[in-house]
C-alpha positions in Angstrom: -15.6 -1.0 -19.6 -14.7 0.4 -22.8 -11.2 3.1 -22.2 -13.5 5.8 -23.4 -16.2 5.6 -21.3 -15.1 8.6 -19.7 -13.7 7.4 -16.3 -10.5 9.1 -15.0 -7.4 7.3 -15.9 -5.3 6.3 -12.7 -1.9 6.2 -12.9 -0.1 3.3 -11.1 3.3 3.5 -10.0 4.8 0.5 -8.2 8.4 1.3 -6.4 7.3 3.1 -3.4 3.9 2.7 -3.6 2.6 -0.3 -3.7 6.4 -2.0 -3.1 6.9 0.6 0.1 11.4 0.9 1.3 10.5 -0.6 4.4 8.6 -3.4 5.1 5.4 -3.8 5.9 3.6 -5.5 8.4 3.3 -9.4 9.0 0.0 -10.1 7.2 -3.0 -11.8 10.0 -3.0 -15.0 7.3 1.4 -14.5 7.3 1.0 -14.8 3.1 3.8 -13.5 1.2 3.4 -12.5 -2.2 6.0 -14.2 -4.1 8.0 -18.1 -3.1 11.4 -16.2 -1.7 14.2 -18.7 -1.9 16.8 -17.6 1.1 15.1 -14.4 1.2 15.1 -13.8 -2.4 11.6 -13.5 -4.7 11.7 -16.7 -7.4 12.2 -13.4 -10.2 15.4 -11.9 -8.3 13.3 -9.6 -6.2 13.7 -9.4 -2.6 11.2 -6.2 -2.6 8.6 -8.1 -4.1 7.5 -10.1 -0.7 6.5 -6.3 0.5 3.2 -5.9 -1.8 -0.1 -5.8 0.0 -1.8 -8.5 -2.2 -4.5 -6.2 -0.9 -3.8 -3.3 -2.8 -5.4 -4.8 -5.6 -8.7 -5.5 -4.5 -8.6 -1.4 -3.0 -7.7 0.4 -6.5 -9.5 -2.3 -8.6 -12.5 -0.3 -5.9 -11.6 2.5 -7.2 -13.9 4.2 -11.0 -11.7 4.8 -12.6 -9.2 3.5 -15.3 -6.4 1.4 -13.5 -2.6 2.0 -15.7 0.9 1.3 -14.4 3.3 4.5 -14.5 5.9 2.6 -13.7 9.7 1.6 -14.7 9.1 -1.6 -14.9 6.9 -1.6 -17.5 5.5 -4.9 -19.0 7.4 -7.2 -16.2 4.4 -5.6 -14.2 1.7 -7.3 -15.4 4.3 -10.0 -15.6 5.0 -10.3 -12.1 3.3 -7.3 -9.8 0.1 -8.1 -11.6 -0.6 -11.6 -10.5 0.4 -11.0 -7.4 -2.2 -8.9 -6.3 -4.8 -9.7 -8.3 -5.1 -7.6 -10.7 -6.1 -8.1 -14.5 -3.0 -6.7 -17.3 -3.5 -3.1 -17.1 -2.4 -0.8 -20.0 1.3 0.5 -19.7 2.0 3.6 -20.1 5.1 4.1 -22.6 7.4 6.7 -21.4 8.6 9.4 -24.3 11.9 8.8 -25.5 12.7 12.3 -25.9 16.3 14.0 -25.1 14.7 17.8 -24.1 14.9 18.0 -19.8 12.3 18.3 -17.9 11.7 22.1 -16.5 14.2 22.1 -13.4 12.3 20.2 -10.1 9.5 18.3 -12.3 9.0 14.6 -12.7 10.3 13.2 -15.5 6.7 11.2 -15.7 4.9 14.5 -15.4 4.8 14.4 -19.1 3.8 11.6 -19.9 1.1 10.7 -17.8 -0.9 14.6 -19.0 0.3 12.8 -22.8 -1.1 9.5 -22.1 -4.2 11.1 -20.9 -4.8 12.6 -23.6 -7.4 15.0 -22.3 -9.0 12.6 -19.6 -9.3 13.6 -16.8 -6.5 11.6 -14.2 -4.8 10.3 -11.6 -1.6 10.2 -10.8 -0.1 7.6 -7.6 3.9 7.9 -7.2 6.1 8.5 -4.3 7.9 11.3 -6.1 5.6 14.3 -6.7 6.1 17.5 -5.7 4.4 20.9 -6.2 6.4 21.4 -9.3 4.5 18.6 -11.2 1.4 19.7 -9.6 2.0 22.9 -11.1 3.7 21.9 -14.5 0.1 18.9 -15.2 -1.9 22.3 -13.8 -0.4 24.5 -16.6 -0.3 21.5 -19.4 -3.3 19.6 -19.5 -6.8 21.2 -19.0 -8.5 18.5 -17.4 -8.8 18.0 -13.8 -5.9 15.8 -12.1 -5.1 14.1 -8.4 -1.1 14.2 -8.2 -0.9 12.2 -5.5 2.6 11.5 -3.4 2.4 8.2 -1.5 4.6 8.3 1.0 7.7 5.8 0.0 8.4 4.4 3.9 4.7 3.2 3.9 3.7 2.3 1.0 -0.1 2.6 -0.2 -2.5 3.8 2.9 -5.8 3.7 3.6 -5.8 7.6 3.7 -4.1 7.7 0.0 -6.6 5.7 -1.3 -9.7 8.1 0.6 -8.2 10.6 -0.7 -9.0 9.2 -4.3 -11.6 8.0 -3.8 -13.5 11.6 -2.8 -11.9 13.5 -5.4 -13.3 11.2 -7.3 -16.7 11.7 -6.0 -16.4 15.0 -5.9 -15.6 15.3 -10.0 -18.3 13.0 -10.8 -20.9 15.7 -8.5 -19.5 18.4 -10.5 -19.7 16.8 -13.6 
């Protein structure tokens, strides 16, 4: 399905969303996301072991186009996507601008609104605030759901249910 099929974009951050700040309980299968040597992932990041392989399947089940919205940039596809069973996803190119965002507005907000180019979008991030919601509402003429993920828990069923309900409501209204 092409990115221009009208489905909303789903911008996904990694740190704090897919890699929570606290270790997750061990999975029932006891599978780890990466190859660890002395507690360090083969890519040098011990936190990659906090990835939950099921998150990939759960994200792919959402009716939208997944896009990496992380400072991991291309490494998101090289390092994170394979561990989650995700295909290579588009990656947001951040605006290289010396202009500071308004006070309290996340530096990602303008890039995401520009990248969405008038399409509806969901933004999953652990640093979203009400200032971001107000800024996006004022600068993006299409529906947007900014979902703050608790960085200590990472992406939860509640987060995904909220996104799914918003997407369903949006489709029903259209």
